[in-house]
C-alpha positions as CSV (number, residue, x, y, z in Angstrom):
1,M,33.4,-4.1,-11.8
2,R,31.6,-4.4,-8.5
3,P,28.9,-1.7,-8.1
4,W,30.5,-0.5,-4.8
5,T,33.9,0.1,-6.4
6,L,32.6,2.9,-8.7
7,P,32.3,5.5,-5.9
8,L,35.9,4.9,-5.0
9,L,37.0,5.4,-8.6
10,L,35.1,8.7,-8.8
11,L,36.5,9.9,-5.5
12,V,40.0,9.2,-6.9
13,L,39.2,11.1,-10.0
14,C,37.9,14.1,-7.9
15,P,40.4,14.2,-5.0
16,A,39.4,15.9,-1.8
17,G,41.8,18.8,-2.3
18,R,40.0,19.9,-5.5
19,A,37.4,22.1,-3.8
20,A,36.6,23.5,-0.4
21,V,33.0,22.1,-0.4
22,L,32.6,18.4,-1.0
23,I,29.8,15.8,-1.0
24,N,30.4,14.0,2.3
25,E,27.5,11.6,2.9
26,V,24.3,10.6,1.1
27,Q,21.2,8.6,2.2
28,P,18.6,7.7,-0.5
29,S,16.4,5.7,1.9
30,N,16.1,7.6,5.1
31,H,14.4,5.7,7.9
32,G,14.6,8.2,10.7
33,A,18.2,9.3,10.7
34,L,16.9,12.8,9.8
35,V,13.4,13.9,10.8
36,L,12.1,17.4,9.8
37,A,9.8,19.5,11.9
38,D,6.8,18.4,9.9
39,G,7.6,14.7,10.7
40,S,8.8,13.9,7.2
41,T,12.0,11.9,6.6
42,P,13.3,12.9,3.2
43,D,16.5,11.7,1.4
44,W,19.5,13.8,2.2
45,V,22.9,14.9,1.0
46,E,25.5,16.3,3.4
47,L,28.1,18.8,2.2
48,V,31.2,19.5,4.2
49,N,33.4,22.7,4.0
50,T,37.0,21.8,4.3
51,G,38.4,25.3,3.9
52,P,39.3,28.0,6.4
53,D,36.6,30.4,5.4
54,A,32.8,30.2,5.2
55,V,31.3,29.3,1.7
56,D,28.0,30.5,0.4
57,L,26.3,27.9,-1.8
58,L,24.3,30.6,-3.7
59,G,24.4,29.8,-7.4
60,M,25.9,26.3,-7.1
61,R,24.2,23.4,-8.9
62,V,23.4,19.9,-7.6
63,V,23.1,17.6,-10.6
64,L,21.5,14.1,-10.7
65,G,21.4,12.8,-14.3
66,D,19.4,15.3,-16.3
67,R,17.9,16.9,-13.2
68,V,19.6,20.2,-12.1
69,H,18.9,22.0,-8.8
70,V,20.2,25.6,-8.6
71,I,20.6,27.0,-5.1
72,D,18.9,30.3,-5.7
73,A,19.2,31.9,-2.3
74,P,22.1,32.4,0.2
75,L,23.0,29.2,2.0
76,P,26.2,29.5,4.0
77,V,28.4,26.6,5.1
78,P,30.8,27.7,8.0
79,A,34.5,26.9,7.9
80,G,34.9,23.2,8.8
81,G,31.1,22.9,9.0
82,R,28.4,20.9,7.3
83,R,25.1,21.7,5.4
84,V,22.4,19.1,4.8
85,L,20.3,19.3,1.6
86,H,17.0,17.5,1.7
87,G,16.1,15.3,-1.3
88,S,12.3,15.9,-0.8
89,G,11.5,16.9,-4.4
90,R,9.7,20.0,-2.9
91,P,11.9,23.1,-3.4
92,A,9.1,25.3,-2.2
93,Q,9.7,24.1,1.3
94,G,13.0,25.9,1.6
95,T,16.4,26.7,0.0
96,D,17.8,23.5,1.3
97,H,15.2,21.3,-0.4
98,L,16.2,19.8,-3.7
99,V,14.0,19.5,-6.8
100,F,14.5,15.8,-6.9
101,K,14.7,12.7,-4.6
102,L,17.6,10.4,-4.5
103,P,17.1,7.1,-6.4
104,R,17.1,4.0,-4.2
105,S,18.6,2.0,-7.0
106,G,21.8,4.1,-7.0
107,G,23.0,7.2,-8.8
108,T,25.6,9.9,-9.3
109,L,25.6,13.4,-7.9
110,M,27.7,16.3,-9.1
111,L,28.3,19.5,-7.3
112,V,28.9,22.3,-9.8
113,A,30.3,25.8,-9.1
114,A,28.2,28.9,-9.5
115,N,29.8,29.6,-12.9
116,G,27.9,26.5,-14.2
117,T,31.0,24.8,-15.6
118,D,33.5,23.8,-12.9
119,V,32.7,20.4,-11.3
120,L,33.6,20.7,-7.6
121,D,32.8,17.1,-6.7
122,V,31.3,13.9,-7.9
123,F,29.8,11.1,-5.7
124,T,28.3,7.8,-6.8
125,W,26.4,5.3,-4.7
126,P,24.9,1.8,-5.4
127,A,21.6,0.5,-4.2
128,L,21.7,0.7,-0.4
129,P,19.8,-1.3,2.2
130,P,17.1,0.7,4.1
131,G,18.6,2.9,6.9
132,V,22.1,2.8,5.5
133,S,24.1,5.8,4.2
134,M,27.3,6.1,2.3
135,G,30.1,8.7,2.7
136,R,33.7,9.6,3.1
137,Q,35.7,8.0,5.9
138,P,37.0,10.1,7.6
139,D,35.2,13.3,6.7
140,A,36.4,14.9,3.4
141,A,38.8,11.9,2.7
142,A,39.0,10.1,-0.7
143,A,38.2,6.8,1.0
144,W,34.6,5.9,1.6
145,S,32.4,3.5,3.6
146,F,28.8,2.4,4.1
147,F,27.4,3.5,7.5
148,T,24.8,1.6,9.4
149,T,24.5,4.6,11.7
150,P,24.0,7.7,9.4
151,S,25.1,11.0,10.7
152,P,23.5,13.9,8.9
153,G,25.1,17.2,10.0
154,A,27.6,15.4,12.2
155,P,31.0,13.8,11.7
156,N,30.9,10.5,9.8
157,P,31.2,7.4,12.1
158,A,34.7,6.2,12.7
159,G,33.8,2.5,13.0
160,P,34.9,-0.4,10.7
161,V,35.2,0.3,7.0
162,L,32.4,-1.4,5.0
163,R,32.9,-1.5,1.3
164,G,30.8,-4.4,0.1
165,I,27.3,-5.9,0.4
166,T,27.1,-9.6,1.1
167,G,24.6,-11.4,-1.1
168,A,21.5,-13.2,0.3
169,P,21.8,-16.9,1.3
170,V,20.5,-19.3,-1.3
171,A,18.2,-22.3,-0.4
172,D,18.3,-25.5,-2.4
173,A,14.5,-25.9,-2.2
174,P,11.8,-23.3,-3.2
175,P,9.4,-22.0,-0.7
176,G,5.8,-23.3,-0.6
177,H,4.2,-26.7,-0.4
178,H,6.3,-29.9,-0.5
179,P,4.9,-33.4,-0.7
180,A,7.1,-34.9,2.1
181,P,9.6,-33.9,4.8
182,F,13.1,-33.0,3.5
183,D,16.4,-31.6,4.6
184,L,17.0,-27.9,3.6
185,A,20.5,-26.7,2.8
186,L,21.6,-23.0,2.5
187,A,24.6,-21.6,0.8
188,A,26.3,-18.1,0.9
189,A,29.4,-16.3,-0.5
190,E,32.8,-17.8,0.5
191,G,33.8,-16.8,4.0
192,A,30.3,-15.6,4.9
193,R,28.4,-16.7,8.1
194,I,24.7,-17.4,7.9
195,H,22.5,-16.6,10.9
196,Y,18.8,-17.5,10.9
197,T,15.5,-17.5,12.9
198,L,12.4,-19.6,12.9
199,D,10.0,-17.4,14.9
200,G,9.4,-14.7,12.3
201,S,11.9,-12.2,13.7
202,A,14.6,-10.6,11.5
203,P,17.9,-12.4,11.9
204,D,21.0,-10.7,13.4
205,E,24.4,-11.9,14.5
206,D,23.2,-13.0,17.9
207,D,20.8,-15.6,16.3
208,P,21.8,-19.2,15.7
209,L,24.6,-19.9,13.2
210,W,23.7,-22.1,10.3
211,T,25.9,-25.2,10.6
212,G,24.1,-27.8,8.4
213,P,20.9,-29.0,6.8
214,L,17.6,-28.1,8.6
215,R,14.9,-30.8,8.7
216,I,11.6,-29.5,7.3
217,D,8.8,-31.7,8.6
218,G,6.0,-29.3,9.2
219,R,5.1,-25.6,8.7
220,T,8.4,-23.7,8.9
221,V,9.1,-20.0,8.6
222,L,12.8,-19.4,7.9
223,R,14.6,-16.0,7.8
224,A,18.3,-15.9,7.1
225,R,21.1,-13.4,6.3
226,A,24.8,-13.7,5.6
227,W,27.6,-11.7,7.2
228,R,31.1,-11.3,5.9
229,A,34.0,-9.2,7.3
230,G,34.3,-5.7,5.8
231,E,30.8,-5.8,4.2
232,L,27.2,-4.9,5.0
233,P,24.8,-7.8,5.4
234,G,22.8,-7.9,2.3
235,P,19.2,-8.9,1.5
236,E,17.7,-11.7,3.6
237,L,16.2,-15.0,2.6
238,C,12.7,-15.4,3.8
239,A,10.8,-18.6,3.0
240,T,7.7,-20.4,4.3
241,Y,7.7,-24.2,3.9
242,L,4.6,-26.4,4.2
243,I,4.4,-30.2,4.0
244,G,1.5,-31.5,2.0
245,H,-0.6,-30.1,-0.8
246,G,-2.7,-26.9,-0.4
247,P,-3.8,-23.7,-2.1
248,A,-1.5,-20.8,-3.0
249,F,-1.3,-18.5,0.0
250,A,-0.3,-15.0,1.2
251,G,2.2,-14.8,4.0
252,I,3.2,-12.1,6.4
253,V,6.4,-12.8,8.4
254,M,7.4,-10.2,11.0
255,D,9.0,-10.0,14.4
256,P,6.5,-11.2,17.1
257,H,7.2,-8.0,19.1
258,H,6.0,-6.0,16.2
259,L,2.7,-7.9,16.3
260,H,1.9,-8.3,19.9
261,G,2.6,-6.5,23.2
262,D,2.7,-2.8,24.0
263,S,4.6,-1.8,20.8
264,G,2.9,-4.3,18.5
265,I,0.2,-3.4,16.0
266,Y,-2.1,-6.4,16.5
267,G,-2.5,-7.1,20.2
268,P,-4.5,-4.7,22.3
269,G,-1.4,-3.7,24.3
270,A,-1.3,-1.2,27.1
271,Q,-3.1,1.5,25.1
272,A,-5.3,-0.6,22.8
273,N,-2.8,-0.1,20.0
274,H,-4.9,-2.0,17.4
275,T,-6.9,1.2,17.2
276,R,-3.9,3.3,16.3
277,S,-3.1,4.4,12.7
278,G,-0.4,6.3,10.8
279,R,3.2,5.9,10.0
280,A,4.1,5.4,13.7
281,W,2.1,2.2,13.7
282,E,3.7,0.7,10.6
283,R,6.0,-2.2,11.1
284,P,8.5,-3.9,8.7
285,A,7.7,-7.3,7.4
286,M,8.5,-9.8,4.8
287,V,5.4,-10.5,2.6
288,V,4.7,-13.4,0.3
289,L,2.0,-13.0,-2.4
290,P,0.8,-15.8,-4.7
291,G,2.4,-15.9,-8.1
292,S,6.0,-15.1,-7.3
293,G,6.3,-17.1,-4.1
294,Q,9.2,-14.8,-3.1
295,A,9.1,-12.8,0.1
296,V,9.6,-9.0,-0.3
297,P,10.1,-6.4,2.4
298,L,7.1,-4.2,2.9
299,G,5.6,-2.0,5.7
300,V,2.4,-3.4,7.3
301,R,-0.3,-1.6,9.3
302,I,-3.7,-2.7,10.6
303,H,-6.4,-1.5,8.2
304,G,-10.1,-0.6,8.4
305,S,-12.4,0.7,11.0
306,G,-15.1,-1.7,12.2
307,S,-12.9,-4.8,11.8
308,R,-10.1,-3.4,14.0
309,G,-11.7,-4.8,17.2
310,L,-12.1,-8.3,15.8
311,A,-9.7,-11.2,16.2
312,K,-9.3,-11.4,12.4
313,R,-8.1,-8.0,11.2
314,S,-7.3,-6.5,7.8
315,F,-3.8,-5.5,6.8
316,K,-2.5,-2.7,4.6
317,L,0.8,-3.2,2.8
318,Y,3.1,-0.3,1.9
319,A,6.0,-0.3,-0.6
320,R,6.8,3.3,-1.5
321,G,10.6,2.7,-1.2
322,R,10.3,2.0,2.5
323,H,11.9,-1.0,4.3
324,G,13.8,-1.9,1.1
325,S,10.5,-2.6,-0.8
326,P,10.5,-3.3,-4.5
327,A,10.5,-0.2,-6.7
328,H,7.7,-1.6,-8.9
329,G,5.3,-1.9,-5.9
330,V,3.0,-4.7,-4.7
331,P,1.7,-7.1,-7.4
332,Q,-2.1,-7.1,-7.7
333,P,-4.7,-9.2,-9.4
334,G,-4.6,-8.8,-13.1
335,G,-0.9,-8.3,-13.3
336,T,-0.8,-4.6,-12.2
337,A,1.2,-3.3,-9.3
338,F,0.5,-0.5,-6.8
339,H,2.6,1.0,-4.0
340,E,-0.1,0.1,-1.5
341,A,-2.3,-3.0,-1.2
342,I,-4.9,-4.4,1.2
343,L,-5.3,-7.8,2.6
344,R,-9.0,-7.6,3.6
345,A,-10.3,-9.8,6.3
346,D,-14.0,-10.3,5.5
347,A,-15.7,-11.0,8.8
348,G,-17.1,-14.4,7.8
349,P,-19.0,-16.0,4.9
350,H,-21.7,-13.3,4.9
351,A,-19.3,-10.5,4.1
352,F,-17.2,-12.6,1.7
353,L,-20.1,-13.9,-0.4
354,R,-21.9,-10.6,-0.6
355,N,-18.9,-8.6,-1.5
356,L,-17.7,-11.0,-4.2
357,L,-21.3,-11.3,-5.6
358,I,-21.6,-7.6,-6.1
359,E,-18.0,-7.4,-7.6
360,D,-18.9,-10.2,-10.0
361,L,-22.3,-8.7,-11.1
362,V,-20.8,-5.2,-11.6
363,R,-17.8,-6.5,-13.6
364,R,-19.4,-9.2,-15.6
365,H,-22.5,-7.2,-16.6
366,G,-20.8,-3.8,-17.2
367,L,-22.5,-1.7,-14.6
368,H,-21.3,1.9,-14.5
369,L,-19.4,1.6,-11.3
370,D,-15.8,0.8,-10.3
371,V,-15.1,-2.0,-7.8
372,Q,-11.7,-3.1,-6.6
373,P,-10.6,-6.4,-8.1
374,S,-9.9,-8.9,-5.4
375,A,-8.1,-12.3,-5.2
376,P,-9.2,-14.6,-2.4
377,M,-6.4,-16.5,-0.7
378,P,-5.5,-18.0,2.8
379,L,-3.2,-15.9,4.9
380,L,-0.4,-17.3,7.0
381,L,0.9,-15.0,9.8
382,N,4.3,-16.1,10.9
383,G,3.5,-19.5,9.5
384,R,0.2,-19.8,11.3
385,Y,-3.1,-20.1,9.3
386,W,-4.9,-16.8,9.9
387,G,-8.0,-17.1,7.8
388,L,-9.4,-16.3,4.3
389,Y,-8.4,-12.9,3.0
390,R,-8.7,-11.0,-0.3
391,L,-5.8,-9.1,-1.9
392,M,-7.0,-5.8,-3.5
393,P,-5.7,-2.4,-4.5
394,P,-6.6,0.5,-2.2
395,K,-9.4,2.8,-3.4
396,D,-7.0,5.8,-3.7
397,A,-5.7,8.2,-6.2
398,A,-3.3,5.7,-7.8
399,W,-6.1,3.3,-8.5
400,A,-8.3,6.1,-9.8
401,R,-5.6,7.2,-12.1
402,A,-5.2,3.7,-13.4
403,L,-9.0,3.5,-14.0
404,C,-9.4,6.7,-16.0
405,G,-5.9,7.1,-17.4
406,A,-5.6,10.7,-16.1
407,E,-2.4,12.1,-14.8
408,A,-4.2,13.7,-11.8
409,V,-7.5,13.0,-10.1
410,D,-9.8,14.4,-7.4
411,V,-10.9,11.7,-4.9
412,L,-13.5,12.4,-2.2
413,A,-14.4,10.0,0.7
414,G,-16.8,9.6,3.5
415,P,-20.0,11.4,4.5
416,S,-18.2,14.7,4.7
417,L,-16.8,14.2,1.2
418,R,-13.2,14.8,2.5
419,A,-10.7,15.3,-0.3
420,V,-8.4,12.3,-0.3
421,A,-6.6,13.7,-3.4
422,G,-7.0,17.0,-5.1
423,S,-9.9,19.2,-4.2
424,D,-13.7,19.1,-3.6
425,R,-14.3,22.5,-5.4
426,H,-15.6,20.9,-8.7
427,F,-17.9,18.6,-6.8
428,R,-19.5,21.4,-4.8
429,K,-20.8,22.7,-8.2
430,A,-22.1,19.2,-9.1
431,L,-23.8,18.9,-5.7
432,A,-25.5,22.3,-6.1
433,A,-26.8,21.3,-9.5
434,L,-28.0,17.9,-8.2
435,Y,-29.8,19.2,-5.2
436,G,-31.0,22.3,-7.0
437,G,-32.8,20.2,-9.7
438,A,-30.7,21.6,-12.5
439,P,-31.5,20.5,-16.1
440,M,-30.1,17.1,-17.0
441,D,-27.5,18.4,-19.4
442,S,-26.1,20.6,-16.7
443,I,-25.8,17.7,-14.3
444,A,-24.4,15.4,-16.9
445,A,-21.6,17.9,-17.6
446,L,-20.4,17.5,-14.1
447,V,-21.2,13.9,-13.1
448,D,-21.6,10.6,-14.9
449,P,-25.4,10.1,-14.5
450,A,-25.2,6.4,-15.4
451,S,-22.7,5.8,-12.5
452,L,-24.9,7.8,-10.1
453,V,-28.0,5.9,-11.0
454,D,-26.3,2.4,-10.9
455,L,-25.0,3.3,-7.4
456,A,-28.6,4.1,-6.3
457,C,-29.9,0.9,-7.8
458,L,-27.5,-1.3,-5.9
459,D,-28.0,0.6,-2.7
460,L,-31.8,0.0,-3.0
461,W,-31.4,-3.6,-4.0
462,T,-29.1,-4.5,-1.1
463,G,-30.8,-2.0,1.2
464,R,-27.4,-1.4,2.9
465,A,-27.6,1.0,5.8
466,D,-23.9,2.0,5.9
467,H,-23.7,3.8,2.6
468,D,-22.9,7.1,4.3
469,L,-19.7,5.6,5.7
470,N,-18.7,3.9,2.5
471,V,-18.9,6.7,-0.1
472,R,-16.0,7.4,-2.5
473,L,-16.0,9.1,-5.9
474,Y,-13.5,10.5,-8.3
475,R,-13.0,12.5,-11.4
476,P,-10.1,13.1,-13.8
477,R,-8.7,16.5,-13.0
478,E,-8.9,17.8,-16.6
479,P,-11.4,19.7,-18.7
480,G,-14.6,17.7,-19.0
481,G,-13.7,15.4,-16.2
482,R,-16.9,14.0,-14.6
483,W,-17.5,12.4,-11.2
484,R,-17.9,8.6,-11.0
485,W,-18.6,6.4,-8.0
486,M,-16.5,3.6,-6.5
487,L,-18.4,0.7,-5.0
488,Y,-17.0,-1.1,-1.9
489,D,-17.9,-2.7,1.4
490,M,-21.2,-4.1,0.1
491,D,-21.5,-6.7,2.9
492,V,-24.2,-5.1,5.1
493,W,-27.6,-5.9,3.5
494,A,-31.1,-5.3,4.8
495,P,-33.7,-8.0,5.3
496,A,-35.2,-9.0,2.0
497,D,-38.6,-7.4,2.9
498,D,-37.1,-4.2,4.2
499,H,-38.8,-1.0,2.8
500,S,-35.4,0.5,2.0
501,L,-36.7,3.4,-0.1
502,A,-38.8,4.7,2.8
503,R,-36.0,4.1,5.3
504,M,-33.4,5.8,3.2
505,L,-35.5,8.8,2.3
506,G,-36.8,9.3,5.8
507,A,-33.6,8.9,7.8
508,A,-32.6,11.9,9.8
509,A,-29.0,11.4,8.7
510,P,-29.0,10.4,5.0
511,E,-28.2,6.7,4.6
512,A,-28.0,7.0,0.8
513,P,-27.3,10.8,0.3
514,W,-27.8,10.7,-3.5
515,L,-31.2,9.0,-3.4
516,A,-33.4,12.0,-2.3
517,P,-32.2,14.4,-5.1
518,I,-32.5,11.5,-7.7
519,M,-36.1,10.8,-6.7
520,A,-37.0,14.5,-6.7
521,H,-35.5,15.1,-10.1
522,P,-38.1,14.5,-12.9
523,E,-35.6,13.0,-15.4
524,L,-33.2,11.3,-13.0
525,S,-36.1,9.5,-11.2
526,L,-37.3,8.1,-14.5
527,R,-33.8,7.0,-15.3
528,L,-33.6,5.2,-12.0
529,L,-36.9,3.4,-12.4
530,A,-36.0,2.3,-15.9
531,R,-32.6,1.2,-14.9
532,I,-33.7,-0.8,-11.9
533,T,-36.5,-2.5,-13.9
534,A,-33.9,-3.5,-16.5
535,L,-31.5,-4.8,-13.9
536,H,-34.2,-6.9,-12.3
537,A,-35.0,-8.3,-15.7
538,A,-31.4,-9.3,-16.3
539,V,-28.5,-8.8,-13.9
540,L,-30.6,-9.1,-10.7
541,R,-32.9,-11.8,-12.0
542,P,-32.9,-14.7,-9.5
543,E,-31.6,-17.1,-12.2
544,V,-28.7,-14.8,-13.0
545,A,-27.7,-13.5,-9.6
546,G,-28.4,-16.9,-8.0
547,A,-26.2,-18.7,-10.4
548,A,-23.4,-16.2,-9.7
549,A,-23.8,-16.7,-6.0
550,D,-23.7,-20.5,-6.4
551,S,-20.6,-20.3,-8.6
552,I,-18.7,-18.1,-6.1
553,H,-19.6,-20.5,-3.2
554,R,-18.5,-23.6,-5.1
555,Q,-15.3,-22.0,-6.2
556,H,-14.3,-21.0,-2.7
557,A,-16.0,-23.7,-0.6
558,D,-12.8,-25.2,0.8
559,L,-11.4,-21.7,1.7
560,L,-14.7,-20.7,3.3
561,A,-14.9,-23.9,5.3
562,A,-11.3,-23.6,6.6
563,D,-11.9,-19.9,7.5
564,H,-15.1,-20.9,9.4
565,R,-13.3,-23.6,11.4
566,R,-10.5,-21.2,12.3
567,R,-12.7,-18.2,13.3
568,Y,-16.4,-19.1,13.9
569,Q,-16.1,-19.2,17.7
570,E,-14.3,-15.8,17.9
571,H,-16.7,-14.1,15.5
572,D,-19.9,-16.1,16.2
573,M,-20.4,-16.5,12.4
574,A,-22.9,-18.7,10.5
575,P,-21.4,-21.6,8.5
576,P,-20.9,-21.0,4.8
577,D,-23.8,-23.2,3.7
578,A,-26.2,-21.2,5.9
579,T,-24.9,-18.0,4.4
580,R,-25.3,-19.4,0.9
581,A,-29.0,-20.2,1.7
582,L,-29.6,-16.8,3.1
583,V,-28.1,-15.1,0.0
584,Q,-30.2,-17.3,-2.3
585,R,-33.3,-16.6,-0.4
586,F,-32.6,-12.8,-0.6
587,I,-32.1,-13.0,-4.3
588,E,-35.4,-14.8,-4.8
589,V,-37.5,-12.6,-2.5
590,R,-36.0,-9.1,-2.9
591,P,-37.2,-8.1,-6.4
592,A,-40.9,-8.3,-5.6
593,H,-40.6,-6.3,-2.4
594,L,-38.4,-3.6,-3.9
595,L,-40.4,-3.1,-7.1
596,R,-43.6,-2.9,-5.1
597,H,-42.2,-0.3,-2.8
598,L,-40.9,1.8,-5.7
599,A,-44.3,1.5,-7.4
600,G,-46.1,2.6,-4.3
601,H,-43.8,5.6,-3.7
602,T,-43.9,6.9,-7.3
603,G,-47.3,5.8,-8.4
604,R,-45.8,4.1,-11.5
């Protein structure tokens, strides 16, 4: 049985005359058809009253699988009128908010009478494309249709009846690198028409009609969809083809108008829109990540702060059920998946080598810090080489939960220690203990002292001056949960001979806010001195750190060289070999300066 025939069967089993109130329309992936006062766009269910009298929904149940929502306050539906219930999963927001969301993969809703036994209506829907609803046509009828123009709280559209979803076109060659030019053929369901684009824009019926093989003799970005009478166009085919050998790549394919111009997220536009953030500046795109080679629909925004004004900018990718994105999220290094991901644009070899070196040292030598795993790869933007990027998970609550295995976490960020998730109440106690010189066992009950000390050691070794901007810490929100630090953006290093200790302790605005209380605490200061001495004898020893830096440079030499050729004039960056020499020089010279400064300050 086709998945879209099941709703028709259920509507026949539960004819429209059975009850006055019926389920009239549903939308499990709302993309703006219904916007609440707080700006949210929840899923929704529309009920229609077909009777001559008003009906109060008080006591009725809305059932989805094993989830039951009981309407526990008066909620009238006038005669011949409609009532929209919001599938927000947040019933505290109002009587018309359901305890569950509507599954994007399809589901069955039942409307049950207040007596808890009589089923008033049943409605089933399949997986729907983004922005599409499904409902009765006309209102309250047994017949149904998909609607490309949803109408919550208004009569269902009276346009053509759509009762199927056309499958995606199929290509006879996989995307990616091919050794020589070739002719590409596409196929679709019988009677379907294929329309396609080659400029990155989403195809529609006004775009060229596929009439035969397409010659692929260079870098080509193809987007195609199939249309058939009486059906919705289904998923699109998106493929990037390259002639010749090359590394695995990430690809972002999106409408050029969504990138540049007054409404685009990348170009400066009339209002310098590359500085804008939030959902209003998210655009739909097809994204290819190495491994699968398949393009998936995701939301894309410009990411970061300092890099926003550069020609090479970072991107943030959003799944979360938007734009028809995969339910499992965005694949990440190590085989995991998150609902958000970052394609970080390191601003040249300095940032790339320094960040990867710190990530390597922390991970390989078991330092008590958490760093985002990253996978370097070239990025193609609408088929054009855009530079060297790193794919990584965002440093958010989802990643923190994955790190510690807790169901809930508190996450704080920035110099103000803003709560990104949870609350800062627990950390205020830890902060008071730390700055108050509390006994070590009192501090250790609230924070992981090994994590705090390792953070201070790497801050001192790199001498970074932007620590106050790049602070993030988290704890499992459970009894005994202790604060631990995330390490990120380790690309701004001081000169090798910089007296970082004096600078950090003497700054009017703390550059390393944890360093002063550590140095003032009799036991924590000894721990720091012991730890940094041990690290210099092992992890930070020139032979060890230098070998790691050489290995990273050799492994990514071709990617670094290509990125430099693409971007050095725009960013005025040093060549990769010069950066490698500077990093090696720092590794060799830094230990003597730092240990001498620590000895002079402490008298030890």
